[in-house]
C-alpha positions in Angstrom: 32.8 56.7 -51.3 36.5 55.4 -50.4 36.4 53.2 -47.9 39.4 52.4 -45.4 40.4 49.6 -44.6 42.6 48.9 -41.2 46.2 48.2 -41.6 46.0 45.3 -39.2 43.4 43.7 -41.3 44.8 44.4 -44.6 48.0 42.5 -43.5 46.0 39.5 -42.3 44.2 39.8 -45.5 47.3 39.5 -47.6 48.5 36.8 -45.2 45.5 34.9 -46.3 46.3 35.4 -49.7 49.2 34.5 -50.3 48.7 30.9 -48.2 45.9 30.5 -50.4 48.3 30.8 -53.3 50.4 28.7 -52.1 48.1 25.9 -51.4 46.6 26.3 -55.2 50.5 25.8 -56.6 51.5 23.0 -54.3 48.8 21.5 -55.6 48.5 21.9 -58.8 45.9 23.0 -61.2 42.0 21.3 -59.5 39.1 20.1 -61.7 35.9 22.7 -61.7 33.9 19.6 -61.9 34.8 17.5 -58.6 35.0 18.8 -54.7 38.8 19.3 -54.5 39.7 16.5 -51.3 43.0 16.7 -51.4 45.0 13.4 -49.9 48.3 13.2 -49.2 49.1 10.1 -51.0 50.8 11.1 -54.5 54.3 11.2 -55.4 56.2 13.6 -58.1 56.5 11.8 -62.0 59.5 9.5 -61.6 62.0 9.0 -64.8 63.5 5.9 -65.5 65.3 6.5 -68.2 68.5 9.7 -68.9 68.4 10.5 -72.5 72.0 11.5 -73.8 71.7 14.4 -76.3 74.2 16.8 -78.7 73.1 20.1 -79.2 74.6 20.4 -82.9 75.1 24.0 -82.9 77.8 26.0 -82.1 78.0 27.6 -78.8 76.4 27.0 -75.4 74.6 30.4 -75.1 73.0 29.5 -78.6 71.7 26.1 -77.1 70.6 28.0 -74.0 68.4 30.6 -76.0 66.9 27.4 -78.3 66.1 25.5 -75.5 64.4 28.7 -74.1 62.5 29.8 -77.0 60.3 29.3 -79.5 62.9 28.6 -81.9 61.7 27.9 -86.0 61.7 24.4 -85.6 59.3 24.1 -82.6 59.6 24.7 -79.3 62.6 22.5 -77.6 63.1 21.9 -73.9 65.7 19.7 -72.0 66.6 19.2 -68.0 70.1 20.2 -68.1 72.7 21.5 -70.4 76.4 20.8 -70.0 79.1 23.5 -71.7 82.4 22.3 -73.1 84.1 23.7 -69.6 81.9 21.3 -67.8 79.7 23.9 -66.4 76.3 22.4 -65.9 73.1 24.8 -66.6 69.7 23.0 -65.4 66.5 24.6 -67.8 63.9 21.9 -66.2 62.7 20.7 -62.9 63.4 17.0 -62.7 59.8 16.7 -61.5 58.7 18.6 -65.0 58.3 17.0 -68.1 61.0 18.4 -70.9 60.4 18.4 -74.7 63.8 16.9 -76.0 62.8 13.4 -76.9 59.9 13.2 -79.6 58.1 10.7 -81.2 60.3 7.3 -80.4 60.3 4.2 -77.8 63.2 2.6 -75.7 61.7 -0.7 -75.0 57.7 -0.8 -73.4 58.3 3.1 -73.2 57.0 5.1 -75.6 55.9 8.6 -73.7 60.0 8.8 -73.4 59.6 12.9 -72.5 57.0 11.6 -69.6 59.7 8.5 -68.2 63.2 10.6 -68.9 65.0 12.8 -67.7 66.8 14.9 -71.0 70.4 15.8 -70.9 72.0 18.2 -73.9 75.3 18.3 -75.1 77.1 21.6 -75.9 79.0 19.6 -79.2 79.2 20.4 -82.9 78.6 16.6 -83.9 82.2 16.4 -85.9 84.3 17.4 -82.8 85.6 14.5 -80.0 84.1 15.4 -76.2 86.2 17.4 -73.9 87.1 15.3 -71.1 86.0 18.0 -68.8 82.6 18.1 -70.2 82.2 14.0 -69.7 83.8 14.5 -66.1 80.9 16.7 -65.3 78.1 14.3 -66.9 79.8 11.6 -65.0 79.1 13.5 -61.7 75.6 14.8 -63.0 74.4 11.1 -63.6 75.9 9.6 -60.4 74.1 12.1 -59.1 70.5 12.1 -60.7 70.8 7.7 -60.8 71.1 8.1 -57.0 68.9 10.9 -56.1 66.2 9.5 -58.9 66.6 6.2 -58.5 67.6 5.5 -62.2 69.1 2.3 -62.8 72.8 3.3 -64.2 72.3 0.5 -67.1 69.4 3.1 -68.7 71.2 6.2 -69.5 70.8 6.0 -73.8 71.6 8.5 -76.8 68.8 10.2 -78.7 69.8 8.1 -81.3 68.8 4.5 -80.1 65.3 5.5 -79.1 64.9 7.4 -82.3 67.1 6.0 -84.4 64.9 6.6 -87.8 65.0 10.4 -86.7 68.1 11.0 -84.6 72.1 10.2 -84.9 72.8 11.9 -81.2 75.0 11.7 -79.7 76.9 10.0 -82.2 79.5 8.0 -83.2 82.5 9.7 -81.4 80.9 9.6 -78.2 82.5 8.3 -75.7 80.3 5.5 -74.7 83.2 2.7 -72.8 84.5 5.8 -70.5 80.7 6.2 -69.3 80.1 2.4 -68.7 84.0 2.1 -67.3 82.5 4.7 -64.5 79.5 2.8 -63.7 77.0 4.1 -66.4 74.5 2.2 -69.5 75.8 -0.5 -71.4 78.9 -2.4 -73.0 79.7 -5.8 -73.5 82.2 -7.1 -70.8 83.5 -9.9 -73.5 82.7 -9.8 -77.2 85.0 -12.5 -78.1 82.5 -15.4 -78.0 80.6 -16.5 -80.8 77.0 -16.4 -80.1 75.1 -20.6 -79.8 73.4 -21.5 -83.2 69.9 -20.1 -83.5 70.9 -17.0 -82.2 68.6 -13.8 -82.9 70.3 -10.8 -83.5 66.6 -8.8 -84.1 65.5 -10.6 -80.9 68.6 -9.4 -78.9 68.3 -6.0 -80.1 64.7 -5.6 -79.0 66.0 -7.3 -75.6 68.2 -4.5 -75.2 65.2 -1.7 -75.4 66.0 -0.8 -80.0 63.0 -0.9 -82.0 63.4 -2.8 -85.0 60.6 -1.3 -87.2 63.1 0.1 -89.2 66.3 -2.7 -89.1 68.6 -0.6 -91.1 68.6 2.7 -89.1 68.3 0.5 -85.8 72.1 -0.9 -87.0 73.0 2.5 -87.9 72.3 3.4 -84.0 74.0 0.4 -82.6 76.8 0.7 -84.4 77.1 4.8 -83.3 77.1 3.5 -79.8 78.4 0.2 -79.4 81.4 0.5 -82.5 81.8 4.0 -83.1 81.2 3.7 -86.9 78.7 3.6 -89.5 77.0 1.0 -91.2 73.5 -0.6 -91.7 74.2 -4.3 -91.7 75.0 -6.2 -89.2 78.1 -8.3 -89.3 80.0 -11.0 -86.7 81.4 -8.7 -84.4 78.0 -7.3 -84.1 76.3 -10.6 -83.2 79.4 -10.8 -80.8 78.1 -7.2 -78.9 74.5 -8.8 -79.0 75.7 -12.2 -77.7 77.5 -10.6 -74.7 75.0 -7.9 -73.7 72.0 -10.0 -73.5 73.6 -13.2 -72.2 73.3 -11.5 -68.6 70.9 -10.4 -66.9 67.4 -9.3 -68.8 68.3 -5.2 -69.3 64.6 -4.1 -71.4 63.7 -0.8 -69.9 60.4 -0.8 -68.9 57.8 2.1 -68.1 57.1 3.8 -65.1 55.5 1.6 -62.6 51.9 2.4 -60.6 52.5 2.7 -56.8 
């Protein structure tokens, strides 16, 4: 026997179900072991650092596919992708955790994916970065640091947090231009010799680098601050490190609890 439900009642039932589903989506997964007693006192995750990558692929279309599918090396994603023409694509909400950083650390941050925004830049790793692309990156960084309250100095490269595994965004990336626009670290005056007893390894750690593998860390440092290769510190490196660390403390902290 088929039961007939009046149209008005069907409409009310659908409306009630819609409200219920919306409430569940807003509150997120609930533990079935506990009684749900909702509080308004909560916040979304709060990123404190922005990580820059290059895609090392042939086109933005290929990178969009990689970042949205099960690629052969395992699933990866990022919050944003920048095309060579400056077009900005968003793949993951700022409030969600994207899979872009992998194993590594920056200062006290050991779960970098959870504490960061990831930006992939369409670049094959061997070519200069077009002006339009960097212009768009600066616009995006200005938006993210303002809206999410991320310190403008906390813009790093993938190689900074994972020097033993990664080299992107590489020695061709224009960190000085980014700094001139107000983002990232750069030495104000790298002409002064450091004082006697200056420890460059402590300085690297103060900036945020891990020194578990010193040669790889120096390579990452050279890529970022000198645009060159090399795994040994020289006198100019010490001047740069002294200039970077003689100002206020720059060591990044893990996200703070409210």
